[in-house]
C-alpha positions as CSV (number, residue, x, y, z in Angstrom):
1,X,-18.7,2.5,-28.8
2,X,-19.4,-0.6,-26.8
3,X,-17.0,-1.5,-24.2
4,X,-17.6,-4.1,-21.5
5,X,-14.9,-2.6,-19.2
6,X,-13.2,0.7,-19.3
7,X,-9.7,-0.2,-18.9
8,X,-6.6,2.1,-18.3
9,X,-5.2,2.3,-21.8
10,X,-7.0,2.2,-25.1
11,X,-5.6,2.6,-28.6
12,X,-8.2,5.2,-29.2
13,X,-7.4,7.3,-26.0
14,X,-6.6,11.0,-26.2
15,X,-3.1,12.0,-25.0
16,X,-2.9,15.5,-23.5
17,X,0.0,18.0,-23.7
18,X,2.0,18.9,-20.4
19,X,3.1,22.5,-20.4
20,X,2.9,25.1,-17.5
21,X,-0.6,24.9,-16.2
22,X,-1.2,23.2,-19.6
23,X,-1.8,26.5,-21.5
24,X,-2.1,24.8,-24.9
25,X,-4.8,26.2,-27.3
26,X,-8.2,24.6,-26.8
27,X,-8.4,23.8,-30.6
28,X,-5.5,21.2,-30.7
29,X,-8.1,18.5,-31.3
30,X,-11.2,19.2,-32.8
31,X,-14.1,19.4,-30.1
32,X,-16.9,18.3,-32.4
33,X,-14.7,15.0,-33.2
34,X,-14.6,14.6,-29.3
35,X,-17.6,15.4,-27.8
36,X,-20.2,15.3,-30.5
37,X,-21.0,11.8,-30.0
38,X,-21.0,9.2,-27.2
39,X,-18.1,7.3,-29.0
40,X,-15.7,10.4,-28.9
41,X,-16.4,11.2,-25.4
42,X,-16.1,7.8,-24.3
43,X,-12.6,7.5,-26.1
44,X,-11.9,10.8,-24.5
45,X,-12.9,10.0,-20.9
46,X,-10.9,6.7,-21.2
47,X,-7.7,8.6,-21.7
48,X,-8.7,10.5,-18.6
49,X,-9.1,7.2,-16.6
50,X,-5.7,6.0,-18.0
51,X,-4.0,9.0,-16.5
52,X,-5.6,8.9,-13.0
53,X,-3.0,9.4,-10.4
54,X,-3.7,6.1,-8.7
55,X,-0.9,4.5,-6.3
56,X,-1.5,1.1,-7.8
57,X,0.7,-1.7,-9.1
58,X,2.3,0.9,-11.4
59,X,3.1,3.5,-8.8
60,X,6.8,3.9,-8.5
61,X,7.7,6.7,-5.8
62,X,11.1,7.0,-7.2
63,X,9.8,7.6,-10.9
64,X,9.4,11.1,-12.3
65,X,6.4,11.4,-12.3
66,X,5.7,8.4,-10.1
67,X,2.3,7.3,-11.6
68,X,1.3,5.0,-14.4
69,X,5.2,3.7,-14.4
70,X,5.6,1.0,-17.1
71,X,8.8,-0.4,-16.2
72,X,10.1,-2.9,-13.5
73,X,9.5,-1.1,-10.0
74,X,12.1,-2.1,-7.5
75,X,11.4,0.2,-4.5
76,X,7.9,-0.6,-3.3
77,X,5.7,1.9,-1.4
78,X,5.2,-0.4,1.4
79,X,8.7,-0.5,2.3
80,X,8.5,3.2,3.5
81,X,6.2,2.4,6.3
82,X,7.3,-0.6,8.3
83,X,4.9,-2.9,6.5
84,X,7.9,-4.5,4.5
85,X,11.5,-4.4,3.6
86,X,12.7,-4.9,0.4
87,X,16.1,-5.3,-1.1
88,X,16.0,-1.8,-3.2
89,X,14.3,0.2,-0.5
90,X,16.9,1.0,1.9
91,X,15.5,4.0,3.8
92,X,15.5,7.9,3.7
93,X,13.6,7.7,0.3
94,X,11.2,10.2,-0.9
95,X,9.0,10.5,-3.9
96,X,10.8,12.0,-6.9
97,X,9.9,15.7,-7.3
98,X,7.8,16.2,-10.4
99,X,4.2,15.6,-10.3
100,X,2.7,19.0,-11.0
101,X,2.8,20.0,-14.4
102,X,1.5,16.7,-15.5
103,X,-1.3,16.9,-12.9
104,X,-2.4,20.3,-14.4
105,X,-2.7,18.7,-18.1
106,X,-5.1,16.4,-16.6
107,X,-7.0,18.9,-14.9
108,X,-7.2,20.8,-18.0
109,X,-8.6,17.7,-19.7
110,X,-11.3,17.6,-17.2
111,X,-12.1,21.3,-17.5
112,X,-12.4,21.0,-21.3
113,X,-14.9,18.3,-20.8
114,X,-16.9,20.3,-18.4
115,X,-17.0,23.2,-20.6
116,X,-17.4,21.7,-23.9
117,X,-19.8,18.6,-23.4
118,X,-23.0,21.0,-22.6
119,X,-22.7,22.5,-26.1
120,X,-23.6,19.0,-27.4
121,X,-26.0,18.0,-24.8
122,X,-28.7,17.4,-27.3
123,X,-26.8,14.5,-28.8
124,X,-27.1,12.8,-25.6
125,X,-29.8,11.5,-23.2
126,X,-29.7,13.5,-19.9
127,X,-28.4,10.5,-18.2
128,X,-25.4,10.0,-20.5
129,X,-24.5,13.7,-20.4
130,X,-24.8,13.8,-16.4
131,X,-22.7,10.6,-16.2
132,X,-19.8,12.0,-18.4
133,X,-19.8,15.3,-16.4
134,X,-20.0,13.4,-13.1
135,X,-17.0,11.3,-14.1
136,X,-15.1,14.4,-15.2
137,X,-15.5,16.0,-11.6
138,X,-14.7,12.5,-9.9
139,X,-11.4,12.5,-12.0
140,X,-10.5,16.1,-11.4
141,X,-11.2,15.7,-7.7
142,X,-8.6,12.7,-7.6
143,X,-6.1,14.9,-9.5
144,X,-6.4,17.8,-7.1
145,X,-6.4,15.3,-4.2
146,X,-3.0,13.8,-5.3
147,X,-1.7,17.4,-5.3
148,X,-3.0,18.8,-1.9
149,X,-2.0,15.6,0.0
150,X,1.7,16.4,-1.3
151,X,2.0,20.1,-1.4
152,X,-0.8,21.7,0.6
153,X,-2.8,24.5,-1.1
154,X,-2.2,24.6,-4.9
155,X,-3.5,26.9,-7.9
156,X,-7.0,26.0,-8.2
157,X,-8.0,26.0,-12.1
158,X,-11.5,25.4,-12.7
159,X,-11.6,26.4,-16.5
160,X,-9.5,26.1,-19.5
161,X,-6.9,28.5,-19.6
162,X,-6.9,29.6,-23.2
163,X,-3.5,31.3,-23.7
164,X,-2.7,33.1,-25.6
165,X,-6.1,33.6,-27.2
166,X,-8.0,34.9,-24.4
167,X,-5.3,35.5,-21.5
168,X,-1.9,37.2,-21.3
169,X,1.1,35.2,-20.1
170,X,1.0,37.1,-16.8
171,X,-2.4,35.9,-16.2
172,X,-1.4,32.5,-16.3
173,X,0.8,33.1,-13.2
174,X,-1.6,31.8,-10.7
175,X,-1.2,32.2,-6.7
176,X,-1.5,28.9,-4.5
177,X,-5.1,28.8,-3.1
178,X,-5.0,28.1,0.8
179,X,-4.8,24.6,1.7
180,X,-8.5,24.7,3.1
181,X,-9.8,26.2,-0.1
182,X,-8.2,23.5,-2.0
183,X,-9.6,20.8,0.2
184,X,-13.3,22.6,0.0
185,X,-12.8,22.7,-3.9
186,X,-12.4,19.1,-4.0
187,X,-15.1,18.2,-1.7
188,X,-17.5,20.5,-4.0
189,X,-16.3,18.5,-7.1
190,X,-17.4,15.2,-5.4
191,X,-20.7,16.6,-4.2
192,X,-21.3,17.5,-8.0
193,X,-20.1,14.1,-8.8
194,X,-22.4,12.3,-6.3
195,X,-25.3,14.3,-7.8
196,X,-24.5,13.4,-11.5
197,X,-23.2,10.1,-11.4
198,X,-25.5,6.9,-12.0
199,X,-25.9,4.7,-9.3
200,X,-24.1,1.8,-11.4
201,X,-21.4,2.1,-14.3
202,X,-19.2,-0.1,-16.1
203,X,-16.2,-1.5,-14.2
204,X,-13.4,0.8,-14.0
205,X,-15.7,4.0,-14.2
206,X,-16.9,6.0,-11.4
207,X,-20.5,5.8,-10.1
208,X,-22.3,7.7,-7.5
209,X,-21.0,5.5,-4.7
210,X,-17.5,5.7,-5.7
211,X,-17.6,9.4,-5.4
212,X,-19.3,9.2,-1.9
213,X,-16.6,6.9,-0.8
214,X,-13.7,8.8,-2.4
215,X,-15.1,11.8,-0.5
216,X,-15.1,10.0,2.9
217,X,-11.6,9.4,2.3
218,X,-10.7,13.0,1.4
219,X,-12.7,14.6,4.2
220,X,-11.3,12.3,6.6
221,X,-7.8,13.4,5.5
222,X,-8.6,17.1,5.5
223,X,-9.8,16.7,9.2
224,X,-6.7,15.1,10.2
225,X,-4.7,17.9,8.7
226,X,-6.9,20.6,10.6
227,X,-6.6,18.5,14.0
228,X,-2.9,17.2,13.9
229,X,-1.0,19.5,11.5
230,X,1.1,22.2,13.2
231,X,2.5,24.1,10.2
232,X,1.4,27.4,9.5
233,X,2.8,28.7,6.2
234,X,1.4,31.9,4.4
235,X,4.0,33.2,2.1
236,X,1.9,35.6,0.1
237,X,-1.0,37.9,1.0
238,X,-1.6,36.1,4.2
239,X,-2.9,32.9,2.4
240,X,-2.1,29.8,4.6
241,X,-1.2,27.4,1.7
242,X,0.2,25.1,4.3
243,X,-2.2,24.1,7.3
244,X,-5.8,24.4,8.2
245,X,-7.5,26.2,11.3
246,X,-8.1,23.4,13.9
247,X,-11.8,24.7,14.3
248,X,-12.5,23.3,10.7
249,X,-11.9,19.8,11.9
250,X,-15.2,18.8,13.2
251,X,-16.8,19.9,9.9
252,X,-14.4,18.0,7.8
253,X,-14.9,14.8,9.9
254,X,-18.7,15.2,10.1
255,X,-18.5,15.4,6.1
256,X,-16.4,12.1,6.2
257,X,-18.8,10.3,8.5
258,X,-22.2,11.3,6.7
259,X,-21.0,10.6,3.2
260,X,-19.9,7.3,4.2
261,X,-23.4,6.4,4.9
262,X,-24.7,7.2,1.3
263,X,-22.3,4.3,0.3
264,X,-24.5,1.9,2.2
265,X,-27.1,2.6,-0.4
266,X,-25.3,1.2,-3.2
267,X,-25.3,-2.4,-2.0
268,X,-21.6,-2.7,-1.1
269,X,-20.8,-4.7,1.9
270,X,-17.9,-6.8,3.1
271,X,-17.2,-9.7,1.0
272,X,-18.3,-13.0,2.9
273,X,-19.2,-15.4,0.2
274,X,-16.4,-18.0,1.2
275,X,-16.4,-17.1,4.9
276,X,-17.6,-19.5,7.5
277,X,-17.6,-18.8,11.3
278,X,-16.2,-22.2,12.3
279,X,-13.8,-22.7,9.5
280,X,-10.6,-20.9,9.8
281,X,-9.4,-22.1,6.3
282,X,-12.7,-20.7,4.9
283,X,-12.0,-17.3,6.5
284,X,-8.3,-17.2,5.0
285,X,-9.7,-18.1,1.5
286,X,-12.4,-15.5,1.7
287,X,-9.9,-12.7,2.4
288,X,-7.6,-13.8,-0.3
289,X,-10.3,-13.8,-2.8
290,X,-11.1,-10.1,-2.3
291,X,-8.1,-9.2,-4.1
292,X,-8.2,-11.7,-6.8
293,X,-11.8,-12.0,-7.8
294,X,-14.7,-9.5,-8.9
295,X,-16.6,-9.0,-5.7
296,X,-19.2,-6.8,-4.2
297,X,-16.8,-5.3,-1.9
298,X,-15.0,-3.4,-4.8
299,X,-16.4,0.1,-5.2
300,X,-13.6,1.5,-7.5
301,X,-10.8,-0.1,-9.2
302,X,-8.4,-0.2,-12.1
303,X,-8.7,-3.4,-14.3
304,X,-5.7,-4.8,-16.2
305,X,-6.3,-6.9,-19.3
306,X,-4.2,-9.6,-20.7
307,X,-2.4,-9.1,-22.9
308,X,-3.0,-5.5,-23.7
309,X,-2.6,-3.7,-20.4
310,X,-0.5,-5.7,-17.5
311,X,1.7,-4.9,-14.5
312,X,4.8,-6.5,-12.8
313,X,3.7,-6.7,-9.1
314,X,4.1,-10.6,-9.0
315,X,7.3,-10.3,-10.5
316,X,8.5,-7.7,-7.8
317,X,6.9,-9.3,-4.8
318,X,7.1,-13.1,-5.4
319,X,9.2,-15.5,-3.3
320,X,12.8,-16.6,-4.7
321,X,11.4,-20.1,-5.2
322,X,8.8,-19.1,-7.8
323,X,10.8,-16.6,-9.7
324,X,11.9,-17.7,-13.2
325,X,15.1,-15.8,-12.8
326,X,13.7,-12.5,-13.0
327,X,13.0,-10.1,-10.2
328,X,11.6,-11.2,-6.6
329,X,11.5,-10.6,-2.9
330,X,10.9,-6.7,-3.0
331,X,8.3,-6.8,-0.6
332,X,9.0,-8.9,2.7
333,X,6.9,-8.0,5.5
334,X,8.5,-7.0,8.8
335,X,8.0,-8.8,12.2
336,X,6.8,-5.3,13.4
337,X,4.1,-5.5,11.0
338,X,3.2,-9.3,11.6
339,X,2.9,-8.5,15.3
340,X,-0.1,-6.2,14.9
341,X,-2.0,-9.2,14.2
342,X,-3.4,-11.8,16.5
343,X,-1.6,-15.0,17.4
344,X,-0.7,-16.8,20.6
345,X,3.0,-16.8,20.5
346,X,3.8,-13.2,22.0
347,X,5.0,-11.8,25.4
348,X,2.8,-9.4,27.6
349,X,4.0,-6.4,25.6
350,X,2.8,-8.0,22.4
351,X,6.2,-8.9,20.8
352,X,6.9,-12.3,19.3
353,X,8.1,-14.6,22.2
354,X,10.8,-17.0,20.7
355,X,12.4,-18.0,24.2
356,X,10.9,-20.4,26.8
357,X,10.9,-19.6,30.6
358,X,14.4,-20.7,31.0
359,X,15.9,-18.3,28.3
360,X,16.3,-21.1,25.7
361,X,14.9,-20.8,22.2
362,X,11.6,-22.4,21.9
363,X,11.7,-25.4,19.3
364,X,9.3,-26.3,16.5
365,X,9.0,-29.0,13.8
366,X,8.3,-26.2,11.5
367,X,8.9,-22.4,11.8
368,X,5.0,-22.3,10.7
369,X,4.0,-23.7,14.0
370,X,4.8,-20.6,15.8
371,X,2.0,-19.1,14.1
372,X,-0.7,-21.9,14.6
373,X,-4.1,-20.5,14.9
374,X,-3.0,-17.1,14.1
375,X,-5.5,-14.3,12.9
376,X,-6.7,-15.7,9.6
377,X,-6.4,-12.4,8.0
378,X,-2.6,-12.6,8.7
379,X,-2.4,-15.9,6.8
380,X,-4.1,-14.4,4.0
381,X,-1.8,-11.2,3.9
382,X,1.5,-12.6,4.6
383,X,3.2,-16.0,3.4
384,X,4.5,-17.1,7.0
385,X,7.8,-19.3,7.0
386,X,7.3,-22.8,5.5
387,X,3.6,-22.0,4.4
388,X,2.2,-23.1,1.1
389,X,2.3,-20.9,-2.0
390,X,2.1,-22.0,-5.8
391,X,2.2,-25.6,-4.9
392,X,5.4,-25.1,-2.9
393,X,6.4,-24.8,0.7
394,X,8.3,-21.5,0.8
395,X,11.3,-22.4,2.5
396,X,12.8,-19.7,4.7
397,X,15.9,-20.6,6.7
398,X,18.7,-18.2,7.9
399,X,21.1,-21.0,8.8
400,X,22.0,-24.1,10.5
401,X,23.1,-24.7,14.2
402,X,25.5,-27.7,14.6
403,X,27.3,-29.4,17.6
404,X,24.9,-28.3,20.3
405,X,21.4,-28.2,21.6
406,X,19.7,-24.8,21.9
407,X,18.7,-26.0,25.5
408,X,22.4,-25.6,26.5
409,X,22.6,-21.8,25.2
410,X,21.0,-18.4,25.2
411,X,20.7,-16.1,22.3
412,X,23.1,-16.5,19.4
413,X,23.7,-12.7,19.3
414,X,22.3,-9.5,20.7
415,X,19.1,-8.4,18.8
416,X,21.1,-5.4,17.6
417,X,23.8,-7.5,16.0
418,X,23.1,-9.4,12.8
419,X,24.5,-12.3,11.0
420,X,25.6,-10.5,7.8
421,X,28.3,-8.7,9.6
422,X,28.8,-10.1,13.2
423,X,28.3,-13.9,13.2
424,X,32.0,-14.6,12.4
425,X,33.1,-12.7,15.4
426,X,30.4,-13.2,18.0
427,X,29.3,-16.8,16.8
428,X,31.5,-19.8,16.5
429,X,31.6,-20.1,12.8
430,X,32.1,-23.9,13.1
431,X,28.8,-24.2,15.2
432,X,26.6,-21.6,12.9
433,X,26.5,-22.6,9.4
434,X,25.5,-19.8,7.0
435,X,26.0,-18.6,3.4
436,X,26.8,-15.3,1.6
437,X,24.9,-16.0,-1.6
438,X,22.7,-18.4,-3.3
439,X,25.7,-19.7,-5.4
440,X,27.3,-20.9,-2.1
441,X,23.8,-22.3,-1.0
442,X,23.3,-24.4,-4.1
443,X,27.1,-25.6,-4.0
444,X,26.9,-29.2,-2.9
445,X,30.2,-28.5,-0.8
446,X,28.3,-26.3,1.7
447,X,25.5,-29.2,2.6
448,X,25.2,-29.8,6.4
449,X,24.8,-33.3,7.4
450,X,21.7,-34.2,9.5
451,X,21.4,-36.7,12.5
452,X,20.7,-40.4,11.8
453,X,16.9,-40.7,11.7
454,X,16.2,-37.0,11.1
455,X,12.5,-36.2,10.4
456,X,14.2,-34.1,7.4
457,X,16.5,-36.9,6.2
458,X,14.7,-37.2,2.8
459,X,13.3,-33.6,2.4
460,X,16.2,-32.6,0.0
461,X,16.4,-35.7,-1.7
462,X,12.8,-36.0,-2.4
463,X,13.1,-32.5,-4.4
464,X,16.1,-33.8,-6.4
465,X,15.6,-37.5,-7.1
466,X,18.4,-37.4,-9.6
467,X,20.7,-36.8,-6.7
468,X,19.0,-38.8,-4.0
469,X,22.2,-40.7,-2.9
470,X,24.0,-37.2,-2.6
471,X,21.2,-35.3,-0.9
472,X,19.8,-37.9,1.6
473,X,20.4,-36.8,5.0
474,X,21.6,-33.5,3.9
475,X,20.2,-29.8,4.3
476,X,21.1,-26.8,2.6
477,X,22.4,-23.9,4.9
478,X,19.8,-21.2,3.8
479,X,16.1,-22.0,2.4
480,X,15.4,-22.1,-1.3
481,X,14.1,-18.7,-0.8
482,X,17.0,-17.4,1.6
483,X,17.7,-15.4,3.5
484,X,21.5,-15.2,2.6
485,X,24.4,-12.7,4.3
486,X,25.3,-10.6,1.0
487,X,23.3,-8.4,-1.1
488,X,21.5,-11.0,-3.5
489,X,18.2,-11.9,-4.4
490,X,16.0,-13.7,-1.8
491,X,13.9,-13.1,1.4
492,X,15.1,-10.4,3.7
493,X,12.6,-10.8,6.7
494,X,11.5,-14.4,7.4
495,X,8.0,-13.5,5.5
496,X,6.7,-13.1,2.1
497,X,3.5,-11.2,0.8
498,X,0.5,-13.0,0.1
499,X,-2.1,-10.3,-0.6
500,X,-2.7,-9.5,-4.2
501,X,-0.2,-12.3,-5.3
502,X,-1.6,-14.6,-8.0
503,X,-1.5,-18.3,-6.5
504,X,-1.8,-20.2,-9.7
505,X,1.4,-22.3,-10.2
506,X,1.0,-21.8,-13.9
507,X,0.9,-18.1,-14.0
508,X,3.7,-16.3,-15.6
509,X,5.3,-14.2,-13.0
510,X,8.3,-12.5,-14.8
511,X,8.3,-8.9,-16.2
512,X,4.6,-7.5,-17.5
513,X,2.5,-10.7,-16.9
514,X,0.1,-9.8,-14.1
515,X,-3.4,-9.0,-14.6
516,X,-5.0,-8.8,-11.1
517,X,-7.2,-5.7,-10.7
518,X,-6.2,-3.0,-8.6
519,X,-8.7,-2.2,-5.9
520,X,-8.6,1.5,-5.2
521,X,-11.7,1.7,-2.9
522,X,-13.4,-1.0,-1.3
523,X,-16.3,-1.2,1.3
524,X,-13.8,-2.0,4.2
525,X,-12.1,1.3,3.9
526,X,-15.5,3.2,4.1
527,X,-16.2,1.4,7.4
528,X,-12.6,2.2,8.6
529,X,-13.2,6.1,7.7
530,X,-16.7,5.9,9.4
531,X,-15.1,4.5,12.6
532,X,-12.2,6.9,12.6
533,X,-14.4,10.0,11.8
534,X,-16.9,9.1,14.6
535,X,-14.0,8.7,17.1
536,X,-12.5,12.0,16.2
537,X,-15.8,13.8,16.5
538,X,-16.2,12.4,20.1
539,X,-12.7,13.6,20.6
540,X,-13.8,17.0,19.8
541,X,-16.8,17.3,21.8
542,X,-19.7,15.6,19.6
543,X,-21.6,13.0,20.9
544,X,-24.2,11.4,18.3
545,X,-24.9,11.9,14.6
546,X,-28.1,13.6,13.2
547,X,-30.1,10.4,13.8
548,X,-29.1,10.6,17.6
549,X,-27.0,7.4,17.2
550,X,-23.9,7.3,19.4
551,X,-20.7,8.0,17.4
552,X,-18.7,5.6,19.7
553,X,-21.3,2.8,19.1
554,X,-21.2,3.3,15.4
555,X,-17.4,3.2,15.4
556,X,-17.3,-0.1,17.5
557,X,-20.0,-1.6,15.2
558,X,-17.7,-0.9,12.0
559,X,-14.5,-2.3,13.8
560,X,-16.4,-5.6,14.9
561,X,-17.8,-6.0,11.3
562,X,-14.1,-5.9,10.1
563,X,-12.7,-8.1,12.9
564,X,-15.4,-10.7,12.6
565,X,-14.7,-10.9,8.7
566,X,-10.8,-11.0,9.6
567,X,-11.4,-13.9,12.1
568,X,-10.1,-11.6,14.7
569,X,-11.6,-11.3,18.2
570,X,-14.3,-8.9,18.4
571,X,-14.3,-6.0,20.8
572,X,-16.3,-6.8,23.9
573,X,-17.1,-3.3,25.0
574,X,-18.0,0.1,23.2
575,X,-14.9,2.2,22.2
576,X,-14.2,5.1,24.5
577,X,-13.1,8.6,23.9
578,X,-9.4,7.9,24.9
579,X,-6.1,7.3,22.9
580,X,-6.3,3.5,23.5
581,X,-9.5,3.4,21.6
582,X,-8.1,5.8,18.8
583,X,-5.0,3.4,18.4
584,X,-7.5,0.5,18.2
585,X,-9.1,2.0,15.3
586,X,-5.8,3.1,13.6
587,X,-4.2,-0.5,14.1
588,X,-7.5,-1.9,12.5
589,X,-6.9,0.3,9.4
590,X,-3.2,-0.5,9.1
591,X,-4.0,-4.3,9.3
592,X,-7.1,-4.2,6.8
593,X,-5.5,-1.9,4.4
594,X,-1.8,-3.2,4.6
595,X,-0.1,-3.2,1.1
596,X,-3.0,-1.2,-0.5
597,X,-0.8,1.8,-0.6
598,X,-2.8,3.6,2.0
599,X,-0.7,3.5,5.1
600,X,2.0,5.9,4.1
601,X,-0.7,8.8,3.7
602,X,-2.5,7.6,6.9
603,X,0.9,8.0,8.8
604,X,1.5,11.3,7.4
605,X,-1.9,12.7,8.0
606,X,-1.6,11.6,11.5
607,X,1.7,13.4,11.7
608,X,3.1,10.7,13.5
609,X,5.6,9.3,10.7
610,X,8.5,11.4,12.1
611,X,8.2,10.3,15.7
612,X,10.3,7.9,17.5
613,X,7.5,5.4,17.6
614,X,7.2,5.4,13.9
615,X,10.2,6.4,12.0
616,X,13.1,8.2,13.4
617,X,16.6,6.3,12.5
618,X,14.5,3.3,12.7
619,X,15.6,-0.2,11.9
620,X,12.6,-2.8,11.6
621,X,12.7,-6.2,13.0
622,X,12.7,-9.5,11.1
623,X,12.4,-13.2,11.9
624,X,15.3,-15.6,11.2
625,X,14.5,-19.3,11.2
626,X,17.2,-21.6,12.0
627,X,17.4,-25.3,12.2
628,X,19.2,-27.2,14.9
629,X,20.8,-30.4,13.9
630,X,21.0,-31.7,17.6
631,X,17.5,-30.9,18.4
632,X,16.2,-31.9,14.9
633,X,13.9,-28.9,15.2
634,X,13.7,-25.3,14.2
635,X,14.2,-22.3,16.5
636,X,13.4,-18.7,15.6
637,X,15.8,-15.7,16.1
638,X,14.7,-12.0,16.0
639,X,17.0,-9.3,14.5
640,X,16.9,-6.0,13.4
641,X,17.1,-5.8,9.5
642,X,20.4,-7.1,8.5
643,X,22.6,-4.6,6.5
644,X,23.6,-6.4,3.3
645,X,27.1,-6.7,1.7
646,X,28.6,-6.7,-1.5
647,X,32.2,-7.9,-2.0
648,X,32.8,-7.0,1.7
649,X,31.4,-3.6,1.4
650,X,28.1,-2.8,3.4
651,X,25.6,-1.5,0.7
652,X,22.4,-1.2,2.4
653,X,21.8,-0.4,6.2
654,X,17.9,-0.1,6.0
655,X,17.6,2.7,8.4
656,X,14.5,4.7,8.1
657,X,13.9,8.3,8.9
658,X,11.3,10.8,7.9
659,X,12.2,14.6,7.8
660,X,9.3,16.6,9.2
661,X,9.4,19.0,6.2
662,X,8.2,16.1,4.0
663,X,4.7,16.5,5.5
664,X,4.7,19.2,2.6
665,X,6.6,18.0,-0.2
666,X,9.0,19.9,-2.6
667,X,7.3,21.4,-5.6
668,X,9.3,21.1,-8.6
669,X,11.6,24.1,-8.9
670,X,11.0,24.4,-12.4
671,X,7.4,25.2,-11.7
672,X,8.5,27.8,-9.2
673,X,11.0,29.2,-11.7
674,X,8.1,29.5,-14.4
675,X,5.4,30.9,-12.1
676,X,7.0,33.6,-9.8
677,X,3.6,33.9,-7.8
678,X,3.8,30.3,-6.9
679,X,6.0,30.0,-3.7
680,X,8.0,26.9,-2.7
681,X,7.2,25.1,0.5
682,X,9.1,25.6,3.5
683,X,12.5,23.8,4.1
684,X,13.4,23.5,0.4
C-alpha cells in the first residue's frame, strides 16, 4: 500500500474493541492478514494513528470520551485557561469522566503489534520492521501519557491480556502502578521509539525526532510533578499512585533537557522563510504561516484531507461577520491574555491603559490604533478590534456614547459592573446606546445619528449601497460582530482568534469544512522545554550540562530565539535562578503556544491553576470599544466578562474556579466497580 500521507482516518483502518482492559481474544482478526505484509500492517497502524488521543481540533473536553469528537464543539479548551472566553464555556467545567477503557483498547492494539509483528520479520526489511515497532512504542507512550497526566499512576499493561485463554478473570484485575513507575514506563517506551524509528517518515507518522520531542515534553511534565505536587496518595500496598518523590525531579528535568538536543540533529528549526528583521508585516505573516502551511518547524501533526476527513474549528472560532449562519465566536481572547504581549499602551503594572493623565478616556480614530506597533506575534495570534480578516474589517463595538464628550466625564461604570445588567441603572440610557441582540442591532429604528462632517458618515452606507439614503450619517449601536447584551451569537471580549484560522474569504466555514493540519509538536515547543528544564535544573542546584555549558545561558538563548522570531524584545542579560526569570520562561511559553491546547496542562503541572493568581472564582477582563458621537472617535472601556442574559434571566456568569482535587481527575466509577484492585483518586 502506497500512501503519500498517513491521515487520521482510513476506510481500511482496523477498529478495536473496548472492554475492561480490552480483554477480547487475540484472534478476533487473523494476525497473518494483518501483519504478514506491509499493506496489512500499514492499514493497522493507520487505525492506531486515527485513535491517538490528541487534544486537537476534534478534542471536546465535555465529550465522553473527549478525543476524536466528530460533532460541533461548543466549549473550546482555551476557554478553561484564561486565554479566551466563549459563549458556551461559562466556568467550572471539567473533562467528562470516561477516558480509560478506550485508552486500554488502544494500548492493547499497540501491544498486539509489538508481540506479533516479529513473527513475520522475514517479510520486511529491517528498516520497515523497526519503523512499525517504533511507531507502536510511540503511540503507546502517547496513550499512557494521556492517562498519567489525568489520573496519576495507572495499571501498566505491556503485553496482550489473552483472557480467557491464558489468564483468569481475577488475573485481569490489575493494581495501579505508582505514578513514578508510570512516567518511567513511558520514558522507556520513547527510548525504544527513538532507537527504532527512522530519521524521516511520511507526514502524520512519527520519526525518531518526534519521539525525542515528545519525550522532552513528557519528562518536563514528570519533573514538574516531582517538584511542585504536594499530593501523596498510596491506597494499596504503599504504592504512591499520586505524586513523585521530590528528589526525582532533577533526573526528569535532565532527561527533558538532554533529549531536546537530539531534535536539533533532525534539521528542525524555527520557521523564518517569510520573516524580515525590519518588516513588521513580514513578521506577522511569518508567524501566521506556521499554522497554515507545511513548514520545517512541524515535527509531528495530524493531517486533515478534504473532503474525506475535516474538522469544524473555523466554524466554532470565526467572527460573527464571516459566519454563514452556523456557529461563531466560541474563542474570544481575553484582555488578560492580550496583556502578556508587548505593546505601548500599558500602565506601570503592565495593564492596558485606557485613561489619560486627566482621568478621561483616551480617544482613537480606530480601536486598532491602541495596539499600534504591538508585538507582531500578537497580531498574528489575535484579531484585534477593527483589524482585517477574510477581506473584511472585523467591526467590534459595544455601544455608542451620545450627547457629551469623554473629556467631560470619567469612567462609564466601575470595572466590576457591566453593561449587560447595570447600564440601565448606573448609566444614562439616553446617553449610552446599546442593544440586547443582533436583531435589534440590525433594526434600522436603532440606528444612531452621527455629527455632520463625521469621518464615519458614509461607512455604513458604503456597505449597503441599496440603502445609501437611509444609512448615510448613521451608525449601528454594536459592531457587525458585536458584542451585544444578551446571550446571543457574536463577540464577547473585544478580540477574536487569528491563529490557525483560514484567512481565505472563499473558504467554506460552516460545519465540517476545515482542513488545516493540527501541529501537535513543533520546534518552538522543544526550545521552550529546553529553557524551562534548564532553569529548573539550576533552581535545584545544577549549573552546567554534560558539555560544560551554562544552563542559564542555554535557557536565555532559547528564549531569545523565540522572541526574535516573534518580533518581541530580546532579553538583554542572562536569565537568573529567581522566580522572575522562571516566570519570563513560563510567560513566553504561554504566548508562543497559545491556543495549541498546551496551557491547561502547563498550569496543572506547575500546580498554579487553583491559586488566586490564576483561577479561583475568577472573572477575566475584556475590552469594550465605544464610539463617541461628540468626539467623532472611539474610546475603550475595560470590564470583567459580562454575564449574559436571556429573556431577562442571567444565564452565564463566566466565573472560573479550579478545585485542587482536579489535579488528579476522577477515574470512571464503572472501571472501579469492574476492578476492585483499582482505587479511585482522592476526593471523589
